[in-house]
Each structure stands twice: as structure tokens, then as C-alpha cells.
DRENROPA-620306 format. One record per residue: residue number from 1; residue in three letters; x, y, z of N, C-alpha, C, O in turn. Coordinates in steps of 0.05 Angstrom, whole numbers, plus 32768, in hexadecimal, padded with zeros to 4 digits. Layout:
BEGIN
> i|aa|n_xx|n_yy|n_zz|ca_xx|ca_yy|ca_zz|c_xx|c_yy|c_zz|o_xx|o_yy|o_zz
> NUM|ALA|X|Y|Z|X|Y|Z|X|Y|Z|X|Y|Z
...
//
This chain:
BEGIN
> i|aa|n_xx|n_yy|n_zz|ca_xx|ca_yy|ca_zz|c_xx|c_yy|c_zz|o_xx|o_yy|o_zz
> 1|MET|7F0B|802E|7CF8|7F05|801E|7D10|7EF8|802F|7D24|7F01|8045|7D2B
> 2|ALA|7EE1|8026|7D2F|7ED2|8036|7D42|7EE1|8039|7D5D|7EEE|8026|7D66
> 3|LYS|7EE0|8050|7D68|7EED|8056|7D81|7EDD|8048|7D98|7EC5|804A|7D99
> 4|LYS|7EEC|803A|7DA9|7EDF|802C|7DBF|7ED5|8040|7DD3|7EE1|8054|7DD9
> 5|ARG|7EBD|803A|7DDE|7EB1|804C|7DF1|7EBF|804C|7E0C|7ECC|8039|7E14
> 6|THR|7EBC|8062|7E1A|7EC6|8065|7E35|7EAF|8064|7E48|7E9B|8073|7E45
> 7|ILE|7EB1|8055|7E5D|7E9C|8053|7E71|7E9A|806F|7E7E|7EAE|807A|7E87
> 8|GLN|7E81|8079|7E81|7E7C|8093|7E8B|7E7B|8093|7EAA|7E6A|8086|7EB6
> 9|LEU|7E8E|80A1|7EB6|7E90|80A2|7ED3|7E8E|80C0|7EDC|7E96|80D2|7ECE
> 10|PRO|7E83|80C5|7EF4|7E7F|80E0|7EFD|7E99|80F1|7EFE|7E98|8109|7EFA
> 11|LYS|7EAF|80E4|7F05|7EC8|80F3|7F06|7ED9|80EF|7EED|7EEE|80FC|7EEA
> 12|GLY|7ECF|80DF|7EDB|7EDE|80DA|7EC2|7EF3|80C4|7EC6|7F01|80BC|7EB2
> 13|TYR|7EF6|80BA|7EDE|7F0A|80A4|7EE3|7F01|8096|7EFD|7EEF|809F|7F0B
> 14|LEU|7F0D|807F|7F01|7F07|806F|7F1A|7F21|806D|7F2A|7F36|8066|7F20
> 15|SER|7F1F|8074|7F44|7F35|8071|7F56|7F2F|805B|7F6A|7F19|8051|7F6B
> 16|TYR|7F43|8054|7F7A|7F3F|803F|7F8E|7F29|8048|7FA2|7F17|8038|7FA9
> 17|SER|7F2B|8061|7FAB|7F18|806A|7FBF|7EFC|806A|7FB5|7EE9|8064|7FC4
> 18|GLN|7EF8|8071|7F9B|7EDD|8070|7F8F|7ED4|8053|7F8E|7EBD|804D|7F95
> 19|CYS|7EE5|8042|7F85|7EDE|8025|7F82|7ED6|801A|7F9D|7EC1|800C|7F9F
> 20|GLN|7EE5|801F|7FB2|7EDF|8014|7FCC|7EC5|8020|7FD8|7EB5|8012|7FE4
> 21|LEU|7EC1|803A|7FD3|7EA8|8046|7FDD|7E90|803B|7FCF|7E7B|8036|7FDC
> 22|TRP|7E92|8036|7FB5|7E7B|802A|7FA6|7E74|800F|7FB1|7E5D|8008|7FB5
> 23|ILE|7E89|7FFF|7FB7|7E85|7FE4|7FC2|7E78|7FE5|7FDD|7E67|7FD5|7FE4
> 24|ASN|7E80|7FF8|7FEE|7E77|7FFA|8009|7E5D|8008|800D|7E4C|8000|801D
> 25|ASP|7E58|801E|7FFD|7E41|802F|8002|7E3A|803E|7FE8|7E44|8054|7FE3
> 26|GLN|7E28|8032|7FD8|7E21|803F|7FBE|7E12|8059|7FC2|7E14|806B|7FB2
> 27|ARG|7E02|805A|7FD7|7DF3|8073|7FDC|7E06|808A|7FE3|7E03|80A1|7FD9
> 28|LYS|7E1A|8085|7FF3|7E2E|8099|7FFA|7E3E|80A1|7FE1|7E44|80B9|7FDE
> 29|TYR|7E44|808E|7FD0|7E53|8094|7FB8|7E42|80A7|7FA6|7E4D|80BB|7F9C
> 30|ALA|7E28|80A1|7FA3|7E17|80B2|7F93|7E16|80CF|7F9E|7E16|80E2|7F8F
> 31|GLN|7E14|80D1|7FB8|7E13|80EC|7FC5|7E2D|80FB|7FC0|7E2C|8113|7FB9
> 32|LEU|7E44|80EE|7FC2|7E5D|80FC|7FBF|7E65|8101|7FA2|7E6F|8116|7F9B
> 33|TYR|7E60|80ED|7F90|7E6A|80EF|7F75|7E55|80F6|7F60|7E5B|8102|7F4C
> 34|PHE|7E3C|80EE|7F65|7E26|80F6|7F52|7E1C|8112|7F59|7E18|8122|7F47
> 35|ASP|7E18|8117|7F73|7E0C|8131|7F7B|7E21|8145|7F85|7E1A|815B|7F8B
> 36|ASN|7E3A|813C|7F87|7E50|814E|7F91|7E4A|815A|7FAC|7E4F|8172|7FB0
> 37|ARG|7E3F|814B|7FBE|7E39|8155|7FD9|7E51|8152|7FEB|7E53|8141|7FFC
> 38|ASP|7E64|8165|7FE7|7E7D|8164|7FF6|7E79|8168|8014|7E8A|8160|8024
> 39|GLU|7E62|8174|801C|7E5E|8178|8038|7E59|815E|8047|7E5A|815D|8060
> 40|LEU|7E55|8148|8038|7E51|812E|8045|7E6B|811F|8049|7E6B|8109|8055
> 41|ARG|7E81|8129|803F|7E9A|811C|8043|7EA2|811F|8060|7EA0|8134|806C
> 42|THR|7EAB|8109|806C|7EB3|8109|8088|7ED0|8101|808C|7EDC|80F4|807A
> 43|THR|7EDB|8108|80A2|7EF6|8101|80A9|7EF9|80FE|80C7|7EE7|8107|80D6
> 44|ASN|7F0F|80F3|80D0|7F14|80F1|80ED|7F31|80F6|80F2|7F41|80FA|80E0
> 45|LEU|7F39|80F7|810C|7F54|80FD|8113|7F68|80EA|8106|7F7D|80F3|80FD
> 46|GLY|7F61|80D0|8106|7F73|80BD|80FA|7F78|80C1|80DD|7F8E|80BF|80D3
> 47|GLN|7F62|80C7|80CE|7F64|80CC|80B1|7F74|80E6|80AC|7F84|80E7|8099
> 48|GLU|7F6F|80FA|80BC|7F7E|8113|80B9|7F9C|810F|80BE|7FAC|811B|80B0
> 49|TYR|7FA2|80FF|80D2|7FBF|80FA|80D7|7FCB|80EA|80C0|7FE1|80F0|80B7
> 50|GLY|7FBD|80D6|80B6|7FC7|80C7|809F|7FCC|80D9|8087|7FE0|80D5|8079
> 51|LYS|7FBA|80EC|8082|7FBD|80FE|806B|7FD5|8110|8070|7FE4|8116|805D
> 52|LEU|7FD9|8119|8089|7FF0|812A|8090|800A|811C|808A|801C|8127|807D
> 53|VAL|800C|8103|8092|8024|80F3|808D|8029|80F0|806F|803F|80F3|8066
> 54|ALA|8013|80E9|8061|8016|80E5|8044|801F|80FF|8036|8030|80FE|8024
> 55|ASP|8014|8116|803E|801B|812F|8032|8038|8136|8038|8047|8140|8026
> 56|LEU|8041|8131|8050|805D|8137|8058|8070|8126|8049|8085|812F|8040
> 57|LEU|806A|810C|8046|807B|80FA|8037|807C|8102|801A|8092|8101|800E
> 58|GLU|8066|810B|800F|8065|8113|7FF3|8077|812B|7FEE|8086|812C|7FDA
> 59|ARG|8077|813E|8001|8087|8156|7FFE|80A3|8154|8009|80B4|8166|8005
> 60|GLY|80A9|813E|8017|80C3|813A|8023|80C8|814E|8039|80DE|8156|803E
> 61|GLU|80B3|8154|8048|80B5|8168|805E|80B2|815A|8079|80A9|8143|807B
> 62|ASN|80B9|8169|808E|80B6|815F|80A9|809E|816D|80B6|8094|8181|80AD
> 63|SER|8094|8160|80CB|807E|816C|80DB|808A|817B|80F3|80A3|817E|80F4
> 64|GLU|8079|8183|8105|8083|8190|811D|8084|817C|8134|8088|8183|814B
> 65|ASP|8080|8162|812E|807F|814D|8142|8096|813A|813F|8099|812E|8129
> 66|LEU|80A7|8137|8153|80BF|8126|8151|80B8|8109|814C|80C6|80FC|813C
> 67|LEU|80A3|80FE|8159|809C|80E2|8155|8093|80DD|8138|809A|80C9|812C
> 68|THR|8083|80EF|812D|807A|80ED|8112|8092|80EE|80FE|8093|80DE|80EC
> 69|ASP|80A4|8101|8103|80BB|8104|80F1|80CD|80EC|80F2|80D8|80E3|80DE
> 70|THR|80D0|80E0|810A|80E1|80C8|810D|80D5|80B1|80FF|80E3|80A2|80F1
> 71|ALA|80BA|80AE|8102|80AC|8098|80F4|80B0|809A|80D6|80B5|8087|80C8
> 72|MET|80AC|80B2|80CB|80AE|80B7|80AE|80CB|80B2|80A5|80CF|80A8|808F
> 73|PHE|80DE|80B9|80B5|80FB|80B5|80AE|8101|8097|80AB|8111|8090|809A
> 74|LEU|80F4|8087|80BC|80FA|806B|80BC|80EC|805B|80A5|80F3|8044|80A0
> 75|LEU|80D9|8068|8098|80CA|805A|8083|80DB|8055|806A|80EB|8065|8062
> 76|LYS|80D6|803D|805F|80E2|8037|8045|80D5|8049|8030|80BD|804E|8031
> 77|LYS|80E5|8052|801D|80DA|8065|8008|80E7|805F|7FED|80FE|8055|7FEC
> 78|TYR|80D8|8065|7FD8|80E3|8064|7FBD|80E5|8080|7FB2|80E0|8094|7FC1
> 79|ASP|80EC|8083|7F99|80F2|809E|7F8E|80DA|80AE|7F86|80DB|80C6|7F83
> 80|LEU|80C3|80A1|7F82|80AA|80AF|7F7B|8097|80AF|7F92|8090|809A|7F9D
> 81|ALA|808E|80C7|7F9B|807C|80C9|7FB1|8061|80D3|7FA7|805E|80E8|7F9B
> 82|ASP|804C|80C2|7FAC|8031|80CA|7FA5|802E|80D2|7F87|8021|80E5|7F80
> 83|GLN|803C|80C3|7F76|803C|80C8|7F59|8021|80C0|7F4D|8018|80A9|7F50
> 84|GLU|8014|80D2|7F3E|7FFB|80CC|7F31|7FFF|80BC|7F18|8010|80C2|7F07
> 85|ILE|7FF1|80A6|7F16|7FF2|8094|7EFF|7FD6|8093|7EF2|7FC3|808B|7F00
> 86|LYS|7FD5|8099|7ED9|7FBB|8097|7ECB|7FBE|8081|7EB6|7FD2|807F|7EA8
> 87|THR|7FAA|806F|7EB5|7FAB|8059|7EA2|7F8E|8053|7E9A|7F7B|805B|7EA8
> 88|THR|7F8B|8045|7E84|7F70|803E|7E7A|7F6D|801F|7E79|7F7C|8012|7E6B
> 89|LEU|7F5A|8015|7E88|7F54|7FF9|7E88|7F3F|7FF3|7E73|7F29|7FFE|7E74
> 90|HIS|7F45|7FE2|7E61|7F32|7FDB|7E4B|7F22|7FC2|7E53|7F2D|7FAD|7E59
> 91|THR|7F08|7FC5|7E54|7EF6|7FAF|7E5C|7EE2|7FAA|7E46|7EE0|7FB9|7E32
> 92|LYS|7ED2|7F95|7E49|7EBE|7F8E|7E35|7EA8|7FA3|7E33|7E9B|7FA6|7E1E
> 93|ASP|7EA5|7FB3|7E48|7E90|7FC7|7E48|7E9A|7FE3|7E3F|7E8B|7FF5|7E3B
> 94|GLY|7EB4|7FE6|7E3D|7EC0|7FFF|7E36|7ED9|8005|7E46|7EE1|7FF6|7E57
> 95|ALA|7EE5|801C|7E3F|7EFE|8024|7E4C|7EF8|8031|7E67|7EE6|8040|7E6A
> 96|VAL|7F09|802A|7E7B|7F06|8035|7E96|7F1F|8044|7E9D|7F33|8037|7EA3
> 97|PRO|7F1F|805F|7E9D|7F36|806E|7EA6|7F3B|8069|7EC4|7F28|806C|7ED4
> 98|LEU|7F54|8063|7ECB|7F5B|805E|7EE7|7F6F|8073|7EF0|7F7F|807D|7EE1
> 99|LEU|7F6D|807A|7F0A|7F80|808D|7F16|7F8A|8081|7F30|7F7B|8079|7F41
> 100|LEU|7FA5|807F|7F32|7FB1|8073|7F4B|7FC8|8084|7F53|7FD6|8091|7F43
> 101|ARG|7FCD|8084|7F6E|7FE3|8094|7F79|7FF1|8084|7F8F|7FEA|8089|7FA7
> 102|PRO|8003|8072|7F89|8011|8063|7F9E|8020|8077|7FB0|802B|808B|7FA6
> 103|ASP|8022|8071|7FC9|8030|8083|7FDC|804D|8086|7FD4|8058|809C|7FD5
> 104|SER|805A|8070|7FCC|8076|8070|7FC5|807B|805B|7FB0|8073|8044|7FB3
> 105|MET|8089|8062|7F9A|808D|804F|7F84|80A9|8052|7F78|80B3|8068|7F75
> 106|ASP|80B4|803B|7F70|80CE|803B|7F63|80C9|8040|7F45|80BA|8031|7F38
> 107|SER|80D4|8056|7F3A|80CF|805E|7F1F|80D8|8049|7F0A|80CE|8048|7EF4
> 108|LYS|80EC|8039|7F12|80F7|8025|7EFF|80E9|800A|7F01|80E0|7FFF|7EED
> 109|THR|80E7|8000|7F19|80DC|7FE4|7F1D|80BE|7FE4|7F20|80B2|7FCF|7F1D
> 110|LYS|80B2|7FFB|7F27|8095|7FFD|7F2D|808D|7FF0|7F48|8076|7FEB|7F4D
> 111|GLU|80A1|7FE9|7F58|809A|7FE0|7F74|808D|7FF8|7F82|8093|800F|7F7C
> 112|PHE|807A|7FF2|7F94|806E|8008|7FA2|8067|8001|7FBF|8066|7FEA|7FC7
> 113|LEU|8064|8016|7FCE|805E|8015|7FEB|8044|8024|7FF0|803E|8038|7FE3
> 114|GLU|8035|801B|8004|801E|8029|800D|8020|802B|802B|8022|8017|8039
> 115|TYR|801E|8044|8035|8020|8049|8052|8005|804B|805E|7FF3|8057|8053
> 116|LYS|8002|803F|8076|7FE9|8040|8084|7FEE|8047|80A1|8000|803C|80AE
> 117|THR|7FDF|805A|80AC|7FE1|8062|80C8|7FC7|8059|80D6|7FB2|8055|80C9
> 118|GLY|7FC8|8055|80F0|7FB0|804E|80FF|7FB7|803D|8117|7FCD|8032|811A
> 119|LYS|7FA3|8039|8128|7FA7|8029|8141|7F9F|800C|813D|7FA8|7FFB|814C
> 120|HIS|7F90|8006|8128|7F87|7FEB|8124|7F9C|7FDB|8114|7FA3|7FE4|80FE
> 121|PRO|7FA6|7FC5|811F|7FBC|7FB6|8112|7FB4|7FAB|80F7|7F9E|7FA3|80F2
> 122|TRP|7FC8|7FAC|80E5|7FC5|7F9F|80CB|7FCF|7F82|80CE|7FE0|7F7D|80DF
> 123|THR|7FC6|7F71|80BC|7FD0|7F55|80BB|7FD8|7F4F|809F|7FD2|7F5E|808C
> 124|GLN|7FE7|7F39|809C|7FF0|7F31|8081|7FD8|7F2C|806F|7FD8|7F33|8058
> 125|HIS|7FC4|7F1E|807A|7FAC|7F18|806A|7F9D|7F31|8061|7F95|7F33|804A
> 126|LYS|7F9A|7F44|8074|7F8D|7F5D|806D|7F9C|7F6D|8058|7F8F|7F78|8046
> 127|ALA|7FB6|7F6E|805A|7FC6|7F7C|8046|7FC4|7F6E|802B|7FC1|7F7C|8017
> 128|GLN|7FC7|7F54|802B|7FC6|7F45|8012|7FAC|7F49|8002|7FAC|7F49|7FEA
> 129|ASN|7F96|7F4D|8011|7F7C|7F4F|8004|7F72|7F6C|8002|7F5B|7F70|7FFB
> 130|HIS|7F83|7F7F|8008|7F7B|7F9B|8008|7F77|7FA4|7FEB|7F89|7FA3|7FDB
> 131|LEU|7F5F|7FAE|7FE5|7F58|7FB5|7FCA|7F6A|7FCC|7FBF|7F70|7FCC|7FA7
> 132|GLN|7F73|7FDE|7FD0|7F83|7FF4|7FC7|7F9D|7FE9|7FBA|7FA5|7FF3|7FA5
> 133|LEU|7FAA|7FD6|7FC7|7FC2|7FCB|7FBC|7FBD|7FBC|7FA1|7FCD|7FBE|7F8F
> 134|LYS|7FA7|7FAE|7FA0|7F9F|7FA0|7F87|7F99|7FB4|7F71|7FA1|7FAF|7F5A
> 135|PHE|7F8B|7FC9|7F78|7F84|7FDE|7F64|7F9E|7FEA|7F59|7FA0|7FEE|7F41
> 136|TYR|7FB1|7FF1|7F6A|7FCA|7FFD|7F61|7FDA|7FE9|7F50|7FE6|7FF1|7F3C
> 137|ALA|7FDB|7FD0|7F59|7FEA|7FBC|7F4A|7FDE|7FB8|7F2E|7FED|7FB6|7F1A
> 138|LEU|7FC3|7FB8|7F2C|7FB6|7FB6|7F12|7FBD|7FCF|7F01|7FC4|7FCC|7EEA
> 139|GLY|7FBB|7FE7|7F0D|7FC0|7FFF|7EFE|7FDD|7FFF|7EF3|7FE1|8007|7EDC
> 140|ILE|7FF0|7FF7|7F03|800C|7FF7|7EFA|8010|7FE2|7EE5|801E|7FE7|7ED1
> 141|TYR|8004|7FCA|7EE8|8006|7FB5|7ED4|7FF9|7FBF|7EB9|8004|7FBA|7EA4
> 142|ASN|7FE3|7FCC|7EBC|7FD5|7FD5|7EA4|7FE4|7FEA|7E95|7FE4|7FEB|7E7C
> 143|GLU|7FF2|7FFC|7EA4|8000|8012|7E97|801C|800A|7E8E|8024|8012|7E78
> 144|TYR|802A|7FFA|7E9E|8046|7FF4|7E97|804B|7FD7|7E8E|8061|7FD1|7E85
> 145|GLY|8037|7FC6|7E91|803A|7FAB|7E87|804A|7F98|7E99|8053|7F83|7E90
> 146|ILE|804E|7FA0|7EB2|805D|7F8F|7EC4|804F|7F8E|7EDF|8042|7FA1|7EE8
> 147|LEU|8052|7F77|7EEC|8048|7F75|7F08|805D|7F81|7F1A|8074|7F7A|7F18
> 148|PRO|8055|7F92|7F2D|8069|7F9D|7F3F|8077|7F86|7F4E|806A|7F76|7F5A
> 149|PRO|8092|7F85|7F4C|80A0|7F6F|7F59|809F|7F6F|7F77|80A4|7F5B|7F84
> 150|SER|8099|7F86|7F83|8097|7F89|7FA0|8081|7F9D|7FA7|8081|7FB3|7F9D
> 151|ILE|806F|7F94|7FB9|805A|7FA6|7FC3|805A|7FA3|7FE1|805A|7F8D|7FEB
> 152|GLU|805A|7FB9|7FEF|805A|7FB8|800C|8047|7FCC|8018|8046|7FE3|8010
> 153|LEU|8038|7FC3|802C|8027|7FD5|803C|8036|7FD9|8056|803D|7FC6|8064
> 154|ILE|803B|7FF2|805D|8049|7FF9|8075|8037|8006|8089|802C|801C|8083
> 155|TRP|8033|7FF9|80A0|8020|8003|80B4|8030|8012|80CA|8042|8007|80D6
> 156|ILE|8027|802B|80CF|8033|803C|80E4|801D|803D|80FA|8009|804B|80F7
> 157|GLU|8022|8030|8110|800E|802F|8126|800C|804B|8133|8021|8058|8138
> 158|THR|7FF4|8054|8138|7FF0|806E|8146|7FDE|806A|815E|7FD1|8056|8161
> 159|GLU|7FDE|807F|816F|7FCD|807F|8186|7FC3|809B|818A|7FCF|80AF|8182
> 160|GLN|7FAD|809D|8198|7FA1|80B7|819E|7FA9|80C1|81BA|7FAB|80B1|81CC
> 161|TYR|7FAE|80DB|81BC|7FB5|80E6|81D6|7FA9|8102|81D8|7F9E|810C|81C4
> 162|GLU|7FAB|810E|81EF|7FA0|8129|81F2|7FB7|813C|81FA|7FC8|8135|820A
> 163|VAL|7FB6|8154|81EF|7FC9|8169|81F6|7FB9|8183|81F8|7FAC|818B|81E5
> 164|ASP|7FBB|818F|820F|7FAD|81A8|8214|7F8F|81A5|820F|7F81|81B7|8205
> 165|GLY|7F85|818D|8217|7F68|8188|8214|7F5F|8181|81F9|7F47|817D|81F4
> 166|LYS|7F72|817F|81E6|7F6A|8178|81CA|7F75|815C|81C3|7F8B|8155|81CB
> 167|LYS|7F65|814D|81B4|7F6D|8133|81AC|7F80|8135|8193|7F7C|8146|8182
> 168|ALA|7F94|8123|8193|7FA7|8123|817D|7FB1|8106|8179|7FAA|80F4|8188
> 169|ILE|7FBF|8103|8163|7FC9|80E8|815B|7FE8|80E9|815A|7FF4|80FC|8151
> 170|LYS|7FF4|80D3|8163|8011|80D1|8162|8019|80B4|815C|800A|80A2|8163
> 171|PRO|8030|80AF|814F|8039|8093|814A|8043|8087|8164|804E|8095|8175
> 172|THR|8040|806D|8166|804A|805F|817E|8067|8056|817B|8074|804F|818F
> 173|GLY|8071|8057|8163|808C|804D|815D|808B|8031|8150|80A0|8027|8147
> 174|ARG|8074|8025|8150|8071|800A|8143|806C|800D|8126|8058|801A|811E
> 175|ILE|807D|8001|8115|8079|8001|80F8|807C|7FE4|80EE|808F|7FD7|80F4
> 176|GLU|8068|7FDB|80DF|8068|7FC0|80D4|8065|7FC0|80B6|8056|7FD1|80AB
> 177|THR|8073|7FAF|80A9|8073|7FAD|808C|8066|7F93|8083|806E|7F7D|808D
> 178|PHE|8053|7F94|8070|8046|7F7C|8066|804A|7F7B|8048|803E|7F89|8038
> 179|PRO|805C|7F69|803F|8061|7F65|8022|804A|7F54|8016|8042|7F40|8021
> 180|VAL|8041|7F5D|7FFF|802C|7F4D|7FF1|8035|7F47|7FD5|8046|7F55|7FC9
> 181|THR|802A|7F32|7FCA|8031|7F29|7FAE|8017|7F23|7F9F|8005|7F16|7FAA
> 182|TYR|8015|7F2D|7F87|7FFE|7F27|7F76|8006|7F19|7F5D|801C|7F1D|7F52
> 183|THR|7FF4|7F08|7F53|7FF9|7EF9|7F3A|7FE7|7F05|7F24|7FD7|7F17|7F29
> 184|ILE|7FEB|7EFB|7F0C|7FDA|7F03|7EF6|7FBD|7EFD|7EFC|7FAB|7F0C|7EF5
> 185|LYS|7FB8|7EE7|7F0A|7F9D|7EE0|7F11|7F90|7EF5|7F23|7F79|7EFD|7F20
> 186|ASP|7FA0|7F00|7F36|7F96|7F16|7F47|7F90|7F2E|7F37|7F7C|7F3C|7F3C
> 187|ILE|7FA1|7F34|7F24|7F9D|7F4C|7F12|7F84|7F49|7F02|7F74|7F5C|7F00
> 188|LEU|7F7F|7F31|7EF7|7F67|7F2D|7EE7|7F4E|7F2E|7EF9|7F39|7F3A|7EF0
> 189|GLU|7F4F|7F24|7F11|7F38|7F25|7F23|7F32|7F42|7F2B|7F1B|7F4A|7F2C
> 190|THR|7F47|7F51|7F30|7F43|7F6E|7F37|7F39|7F7D|7F1F|7F28|7F8F|7F23
> 191|SER|7F42|7F77|7F08|7F38|7F84|7EEF|7F1B|7F7F|7EEC|7F0C|7F91|7EE4
> 192|ALA|7F12|7F66|7EF1|7EF6|7F5F|7EEE|7EE5|7F6E|7F02|7ECF|7F78|7EFC
> 193|LEU|7EEF|7F71|7F1B|7EE1|7F80|7F30|7EDE|7F9D|7F28|7EC8|7FA8|7F2B
> 194|ILE|7EF3|7FAA|7F1F|7EF3|7FC6|7F18|7EE1|7FCA|7F00|7ED2|7FDE|7EFE
> 195|SER|7EE1|7FB8|7EED|7ED0|7FBA|7ED5|7EB3|7FB9|7EDE|7EA2|7FC9|7ED4
> 196|ARG|7EAC|7FA7|7EF1|7E90|7FA6|7EFA|7E88|7FBF|7F09|7E72|7FC9|7F05
> 197|VAL|7E9A|7FC9|7F1A|7E94|7FE1|7F2A|7E90|7FF9|7F17|7E7D|8008|7F1A
> 198|ALA|7EA1|7FFC|7F03|7E9F|8012|7EF0|7E85|8011|7EE1|7E78|8026|7EDD
> 199|LYS|7E7D|7FF9|7ED8|7E64|7FF6|7EC9|7E4C|7FFD|7EDB|7E39|800A|7ED2
> 200|GLU|7E4C|7FF3|7EF4|7E37|7FF9|7F07|7E34|8017|7F0C|7E1E|8021|7F0D
> 201|ILE|7E4B|8024|7F0F|7E4A|8041|7F13|7E3F|8050|7EFB|7E2F|8062|7EFE
> 202|GLU|7E47|8047|7EE3|7E3E|8054|7ECB|7E1F|8051|7EC8|7E12|8065|7EC2
> 203|VAL|7E15|803A|7ECD|7DF8|8035|7ECC|7DE9|8046|7EE0|7DD5|8053|7EDA
> 204|ALA|7DF3|8046|7EF9|7DE6|8055|7F0F|7DE8|8073|7F09|7DD5|8082|7F0F
> 205|TYR|7DFE|807C|7EFE|7E02|8099|7EF8|7DEE|80A2|7EE2|7DE3|80B7|7EE4
> 206|ALA|7DEA|8091|7ECE|7DD7|8097|7EB8|7DBB|8099|7EC2|7DAB|80A8|7EB7
> 207|MET|7DB4|8088|7ED6|7D99|8087|7EE0|7D94|809A|7EF7|7D7D|809D|7F01
> 208|HIS|7DA9|80A7|7F01|7DA7|80B7|7F19|7D97|80D1|7F15|7D9A|80DF|7F02
> 209|VAL|7D86|80D6|7F29|7D77|80EF|7F29|7D86|8102|7F3D|7D87|80FB|7F54
> 210|PRO|7D90|8118|7F33|7DA0|812A|7F45|7D91|8133|7F5D|7D79|8138|7F5C
> 211|ASP|7D9F|8134|7F74|7D94|813D|7F8D|7D96|815C|7F8D|7DAC|8166|7F90
> 212|THR|7D80|8169|7F8A|7D80|8187|7F88|7D7B|8194|7FA3|7D77|81AD|7FA4
> 213|ARG|7D7A|8184|7FB9|7D75|8190|7FD3|7D8C|81A2|7FDB|7DA3|819C|7FD5
> 214|ILE|7D86|81B8|7FE8|7D9A|81CB|7FF2|7D9E|81C5|800F|7D8B|81C6|801F
> 215|THR|7DB7|81C0|8017|7DBD|81BB|8033|7DBA|81D4|8043|7DC6|81E9|803C
> 216|GLN|7DAB|81D3|8059|7DA8|81EA|806A|7DBC|81EA|8080|7DC0|81D5|808D
> 217|PHE|7DC9|8201|8085|7DDD|8203|809A|7DD1|8215|80B0|7DDF|821A|80C4
//
């Protein structure tokens, strides 16, 4: 029996962040993943704070900020923090390796949580339609054969302030939880979307002419 082909991707797998970037900005995706132009990656204070919180939660450590530590203490948590899950989605065009890392997941039930920080409020509609949650639900269903019985997006509101002339981020104390539920229909629709994105990336990658320009500093 012939071995089924694997869709060729620049990183060898597809993650949520790759999928979302391809949907939003194919040119930027090509620069970052086809040409490996890491100097074009950008970040801001809010993103840096979100990463700090995620890293601290993963390691079970505290920060040097009482408000941040209090907010993290109050968060609902499961036994697995930022656990890497690898699975292979089989599509009509070939196998698509997927990589997902839920912020917090129950090792037995596969329930999971995703934490979000920021000043812009989340809504139930926004959480329900968030591709990251759908991507993770699909990956878990594909790997373990079950729909996560509980999925929650937890929003930690933050605000910007200045200390010693420098801008910084701190939590306001407001934390909201948005439970979402997905059906098999949602899983199939997400699978079709990811299959299309993977195939588009493969075609573009095969036709791509490498950018050999040297960035001048």
C-alpha cells in the first residue's frame, strides 16, 4: 500500500499562529516562514506582557508585581500547562502535521483554557468564533477522538501606566470567563479551513522565489 503524501510546509507543521497569519497577510507569512526574515517580527508592550504571564503560568512561578501575581493566583487552571500536542490531520490533498499548545488542559478530560490579556474587551461572540480555540478543539479531537467537554477563554484586562518615565502594563483586576462549545460540524468546518490553508501554503512555497536581499543596519 502506497504511503500517503504529507503536505510540504516551511516549518514541517501548521500552527494556529501560522494559519491566522496566512489568512491575514500572505506576504508577511512568506517573509517570515519562506525567507526566515526574523528581523521583521514585531511585538508591543501588550504582547510582551501576555507572553510574560504565559511563561510564568507554565513554570508555576511568580513575578515581581503583586497585581500580576494576584491575577494569576485567581485564574482557573488544569494539570497541564502549555503542553505541546502534535497530531496529523488527514485531508484529501495529503497529511497536515499540526502543532498546538493550549495554555492549560486537563490530562484526563481534555478540557482546556486559553488566557488572554489586553485592554480591549472580549465578548461571547468573539470568543466563540476565535480560530485559536477552534484549531485546538480540532487538534484534540483529531488526536484523542473526543470533543473537549469544556473550553473557556479567560480574559485578564490590563492597562498601560508609566513608572519612572517608562511605559508598563498591569492588570486592572477584572477577569472574565467565556465558555464556548463546539460541535462536530464546527470541527469539520475548521478541518476544511485548515486543509485549504495548508494546500495554499504548499503551492505558494513551491512557487516561491527566495528573497536574497541582505538587510542593511
